[in-house]
Structures are given as structure tokens and as C-alpha cells.
Legacy VTK file of the C-alpha trace (Angstrom):
# vtk DataFile Version 3.0
C-alpha trace
ASCII
DATASET POLYDATA
POINTS 296 float
20.697 3.489 24.076
17.257 3.716 23.088
16.270 3.356 19.215
14.194 7.052 18.005
10.770 6.902 17.011
11.354 7.377 12.898
8.391 10.573 12.085
8.445 11.960 8.691
6.634 15.040 8.124
4.827 15.466 5.161
3.560 19.291 3.666
4.219 21.992 0.794
2.128 23.781 -1.209
-1.875 22.887 -1.661
-2.109 20.415 -4.760
1.810 19.488 -4.649
0.907 15.762 -4.366
0.810 15.453 0.125
-2.135 12.743 -0.692
0.206 10.570 -3.355
3.091 10.936 -0.214
1.150 9.874 1.851
-0.062 6.586 0.250
3.807 6.496 -0.651
4.733 6.295 2.766
1.720 3.740 4.045
2.896 1.219 1.319
6.124 1.332 3.152
4.757 0.469 6.206
4.569 4.360 8.631
1.421 4.578 10.434
-0.117 7.941 8.665
-2.281 10.903 9.829
-3.356 13.370 7.287
-4.017 16.727 8.322
-2.876 16.406 12.286
-3.690 20.088 13.846
0.395 20.463 14.791
-0.769 20.720 18.169
-1.639 17.194 18.775
1.787 15.929 16.900
3.771 16.205 20.712
1.284 14.176 22.609
0.322 11.865 19.948
4.126 11.088 20.019
4.201 10.780 23.372
1.538 8.069 23.598
2.948 6.302 20.734
5.892 6.078 22.190
4.570 4.876 25.663
2.224 2.336 24.220
4.563 0.775 21.726
2.197 0.758 18.911
4.180 1.575 16.153
8.583 2.421 15.230
7.398 4.660 12.573
4.732 7.386 11.668
4.305 10.469 8.419
2.326 12.894 8.886
0.745 15.374 6.370
0.698 18.720 8.299
-0.805 21.516 5.776
-2.693 24.872 5.207
-5.977 22.893 6.325
-5.112 23.283 9.718
-4.462 26.773 9.654
-6.227 28.067 13.223
-3.558 26.057 14.480
-0.670 26.559 12.141
1.600 29.427 14.129
2.044 26.914 16.708
3.745 24.384 13.932
7.584 26.374 14.162
8.391 25.442 18.253
6.572 22.356 18.075
9.552 21.690 15.066
12.108 22.564 16.855
11.146 20.615 19.819
10.618 17.874 17.968
14.306 18.457 16.463
15.265 18.490 20.188
14.074 15.097 21.627
15.195 12.195 22.078
12.685 10.387 21.139
12.322 11.221 17.725
14.049 10.956 14.820
12.561 13.892 12.631
12.816 14.268 8.662
11.125 16.403 6.681
9.728 16.850 3.642
8.291 20.316 1.461
6.464 19.277 -1.507
6.605 22.228 -4.158
5.670 22.768 -7.868
5.446 26.009 -10.050
2.238 28.742 -10.076
1.100 27.418 -13.874
0.781 23.731 -12.716
-1.008 24.230 -9.605
-2.894 26.639 -11.184
-3.840 23.413 -13.474
-4.170 21.013 -11.291
-7.131 23.037 -9.401
-8.651 23.605 -12.525
-9.047 20.184 -13.358
-10.108 18.864 -10.116
-12.773 22.168 -9.781
-11.835 21.837 -5.820
-11.378 25.568 -4.347
-8.010 26.554 -2.526
-8.060 26.713 1.052
-6.462 30.110 1.058
-8.601 31.625 -1.929
-10.974 33.634 -0.123
-11.412 35.942 -3.406
-12.466 32.902 -5.754
-9.309 33.591 -7.691
-6.130 29.887 -7.397
-3.696 31.676 -8.216
-4.184 34.320 -5.140
-4.757 31.443 -2.650
-0.856 29.905 -4.039
0.933 33.056 -3.366
-0.544 33.818 -0.177
0.455 29.855 0.400
3.680 30.213 -0.565
4.415 32.767 1.329
2.919 31.428 4.922
4.773 28.548 4.474
8.280 29.858 3.403
9.316 29.376 6.855
9.037 25.272 6.492
10.364 25.590 2.946
13.898 26.288 4.389
12.975 24.124 7.783
12.845 20.723 4.695
15.460 18.430 4.337
14.201 17.180 1.634
12.505 19.233 -1.036
10.809 17.699 -4.035
9.254 19.604 -7.065
6.301 17.823 -8.268
6.017 19.864 -11.244
6.701 18.016 -14.345
6.602 14.275 -12.275
4.070 12.180 -12.701
2.094 10.064 -9.522
4.017 7.409 -10.577
7.270 9.085 -10.186
6.783 11.351 -7.116
6.017 7.399 -5.526
9.514 6.630 -6.773
11.275 9.542 -5.292
9.760 8.793 -1.893
10.594 5.557 -1.525
13.798 5.826 -2.435
14.789 8.854 0.271
12.541 6.842 2.935
12.465 3.139 2.421
15.007 1.054 4.486
14.342 -2.281 2.286
14.400 -3.446 -1.444
12.275 -2.752 -3.631
11.016 -5.900 -4.154
10.050 -6.081 -0.433
7.736 -2.699 -0.567
5.360 -5.003 -3.792
3.830 -7.551 -2.352
1.979 -10.442 -4.369
-1.624 -11.393 -2.523
-2.437 -15.055 -3.804
-6.163 -15.910 -3.164
-7.868 -19.381 -3.298
-11.620 -19.725 -3.818
-14.557 -20.840 -4.598
-16.962 -19.647 -7.678
-19.726 -20.963 -5.666
-19.189 -17.910 -3.102
-18.172 -15.539 -5.603
-14.494 -14.463 -7.386
-12.932 -11.621 -4.894
-13.584 -8.081 -5.441
-9.973 -7.255 -5.259
-8.195 -9.764 -7.900
-6.476 -8.517 -10.382
-6.321 -11.464 -12.139
-8.617 -14.552 -11.753
-7.399 -18.465 -12.981
-10.175 -20.939 -13.349
-8.703 -24.058 -12.213
-12.492 -26.508 -12.686
-10.883 -27.688 -15.653
-9.134 -30.530 -13.571
-10.505 -33.739 -11.943
-12.146 -32.234 -8.502
-11.196 -34.483 -5.640
-14.482 -34.069 -3.292
-15.539 -36.734 -5.801
-12.711 -39.118 -4.114
-14.757 -40.591 -1.040
-11.485 -40.289 1.309
-10.116 -36.700 -0.144
-13.359 -35.001 0.598
-12.905 -33.934 3.961
-9.317 -33.012 3.220
-8.049 -29.687 1.617
-5.605 -29.046 -0.624
-3.641 -28.272 1.990
-3.320 -32.194 2.167
-0.250 -34.432 0.910
-2.959 -36.714 -0.706
-4.996 -33.920 -2.199
-1.983 -31.644 -3.305
-0.467 -35.085 -5.056
-3.655 -36.181 -6.769
-4.259 -32.882 -7.827
-0.558 -32.291 -9.398
-0.645 -35.579 -11.077
-2.118 -35.189 -13.579
-0.278 -33.746 -17.027
-2.466 -30.925 -17.443
-2.054 -29.599 -14.137
1.899 -29.325 -14.673
1.213 -27.846 -18.221
-1.319 -25.300 -16.841
1.391 -24.420 -13.640
4.466 -23.917 -16.265
2.495 -21.922 -19.252
1.253 -19.880 -16.317
4.547 -18.904 -14.338
6.394 -18.318 -17.704
3.226 -15.342 -18.097
3.572 -14.124 -14.669
7.518 -13.832 -14.741
8.008 -11.315 -17.132
5.048 -9.049 -16.513
5.733 -8.767 -12.462
8.298 -6.167 -13.387
5.255 -4.401 -15.446
3.355 -4.165 -12.160
6.099 -2.508 -10.342
7.182 -0.692 -12.157
3.326 1.180 -12.624
4.067 1.753 -8.641
1.290 -0.543 -8.127
2.089 -1.888 -4.473
0.590 -5.242 -5.077
-0.846 -7.450 -7.048
-3.500 -9.984 -6.341
-3.783 -13.044 -8.155
-6.919 -15.401 -7.224
-7.338 -19.024 -8.485
-10.939 -20.169 -8.383
-12.363 -24.529 -8.320
-15.973 -24.918 -7.534
-15.839 -24.493 -3.954
-12.409 -23.509 -3.005
-11.148 -26.318 -0.870
-9.324 -28.274 -3.092
-7.791 -27.668 -6.560
-7.563 -23.776 -5.852
-5.943 -24.323 -2.519
-2.902 -26.890 -3.841
-2.518 -24.639 -7.441
-2.613 -20.847 -5.028
0.623 -22.565 -2.586
2.288 -23.857 -5.328
2.049 -20.785 -7.297
2.444 -18.612 -3.954
6.223 -20.524 -3.762
7.285 -20.290 -7.699
6.763 -16.921 -7.138
8.757 -16.406 -3.672
11.229 -18.296 -5.858
11.122 -14.855 -8.396
12.344 -12.751 -5.064
8.979 -11.663 -4.149
6.998 -10.904 -0.908
3.874 -13.230 -0.904
1.175 -13.491 1.092
-1.368 -16.632 0.733
-4.981 -16.466 2.142
-7.264 -19.251 1.491
-10.812 -17.754 1.363
-13.090 -21.006 1.023
-10.573 -23.524 2.543
-13.351 -24.578 5.080
-16.514 -23.001 4.157
-18.013 -26.377 3.124
-17.228 -28.024 7.105
-19.071 -24.851 8.830
-22.210 -25.061 6.745
-22.909 -29.222 6.988
-25.079 -30.530 9.741
-27.242 -28.059 10.492
-29.819 -28.343 13.434
LINES 1 297
296 0 1 2 3 4 5 6 7 8 9 10 11 12 13 14 15 16 17 18 19 20 21 22 23 24 25 26 27 28 29 30 31 32 33 34 35 36 37 38 39 40 41 42 43 44 45 46 47 48 49 50 51 52 53 54 55 56 57 58 59 60 61 62 63 64 65 66 67 68 69 70 71 72 73 74 75 76 77 78 79 80 81 82 83 84 85 86 87 88 89 90 91 92 93 94 95 96 97 98 99 100 101 102 103 104 105 106 107 108 109 110 111 112 113 114 115 116 117 118 119 120 121 122 123 124 125 126 127 128 129 130 131 132 133 134 135 136 137 138 139 140 141 142 143 144 145 146 147 148 149 150 151 152 153 154 155 156 157 158 159 160 161 162 163 164 165 166 167 168 169 170 171 172 173 174 175 176 177 178 179 180 181 182 183 184 185 186 187 188 189 190 191 192 193 194 195 196 197 198 199 200 201 202 203 204 205 206 207 208 209 210 211 212 213 214 215 216 217 218 219 220 221 222 223 224 225 226 227 228 229 230 231 232 233 234 235 236 237 238 239 240 241 242 243 244 245 246 247 248 249 250 251 252 253 254 255 256 257 258 259 260 261 262 263 264 265 266 267 268 269 270 271 272 273 274 275 276 277 278 279 280 281 282 283 284 285 286 287 288 289 290 291 292 293 294 295
């Protein structure tokens, strides 16, 4: 029997946290679409299932699509009966006073506040969404929740993976001569080590070649740096997870990004993997020197 396509529909009151919710689903690997007109959902699902492009999708449907909203109830019943789709709906709500406060803080107008009064718009929306609230199996009141706490609730409800696999560490090597990666969270400099560039037989190689790796790691200060850096990382990685970050980018730099930074990025990545974290490794500038020499 063919497995059903996972579909999460996020709806609820404006200002109740749907943006945080859709971002949480993206972090869990869902293909995410914000504010899709309900009439397009069945066609979109058919296209994805035929092409087998993705296996799970999250869609935000709310009153921004109100001209199409009247069709939603019939479409939801169709999806529930579909042999292709496993539908789960999440409804986000909050107390009126909290929603008013959030709109005041952001200085945004409510989509249904035609007379300019936020509370009037909230009351209209609550009445229009009454059937969706009854339809939804997962109800979350965000009145007392921080964005991080909301994210944790959604991940706990929907994630099929462990929390450790949702948080990932991005390890990037780079050359300072080409600039520090703009998305870096932690930057470390290994230019204090002897440079393999000045060893003729090592110059054309990179930090992933054993000869270069062994050369970089043979110095006592290399091991001192590694041990101290790992000792710093081990207690703080759980705190990044706890604060709701989906990833942490650690960048290691040397002069050209070819030798020392590459070797250390790989070594540190292996050390973090042993702590049971998912790690991606990128060597941004490893081949740049080769690409820029011998120009005509």
C-alpha cells in the first residue's frame, strides 16, 4: 500500500503565531507555503504527489485569503477522504487581550478591522474561524507562550526525529583574505599555526590531504587549541538548542582557506559528531587559489 502524503495545515487567529509555526515546519523538513488560497490546495497536492518532489508539506491558511475562504470547509472534507493524504490541522489561538497587545506592538492593522478597531477585527475573525477550530485536532493557545516555547510544542507534536537531529551544526572553513562568512555564529582563527603554504610539497595540496592534515596537527599548540575549543563547545551546544536555534554556524579561518582551516574544520566536525549532533561541513575557499592562478 502506497504511503500517504503528509499534509499539515496551519490556521488560527491572526497574531497567534502562524509565522513561528511555519518556520518550525521548515526546520523539520516540510515544504512550506504561506497564505495559499484554499481552492489551489487539491491541485497543488496532486502535482506534488504525481511528481514525487516532496513527501510532506505545511500550508498556512488564514483570513488573508478570505475571498477564497468559503471553499475551505468542502476542501478539507475532500482531503480527509483522500487516499493520498494524511491531513493534520493545527489551530493557533490566543486571548483577545493578548492579540490586541501584539497588534499594538507591531503597529499592524488587523485584516478584518474595517473600522480601524483591532478588537472588532479579532471578534469577527474568531466567529469566521469557529468551524476550523472545531475541525482541528491540535489546538494551541499561545497567550502565555514565547516563540521558542511554541516552536518546541510544534516540533514535539509533529517531528518524527529526535530533537538532536533537528538541531544541526554547520562547519565552514574559509580564508580571511576572502572575507569572513556573513552567516557565522562563532569565528575561530588558526593563523597562529605554521602555514603549510611555505612547504613546497604541501603547497598544492589542501587540509583534507593526509600529508597536510598530519603537518597541521603535529604541533603541540594544535592539540591544545582543539582540546580547549571542544571543551568550550560541549557545554554551550545544548544551550543553543534550548534557545530554539535550528542551526549553529562555526567558521574556522586561516589565510587562504586551503590548509590549516580545512584540516581543523574536519577535525572539529568529527568531534562534534561524537557528541551526537548532526554536522554539515563546507570548505568555502579550499580551491580558490588553484582557480585564480595561471591566468592568461
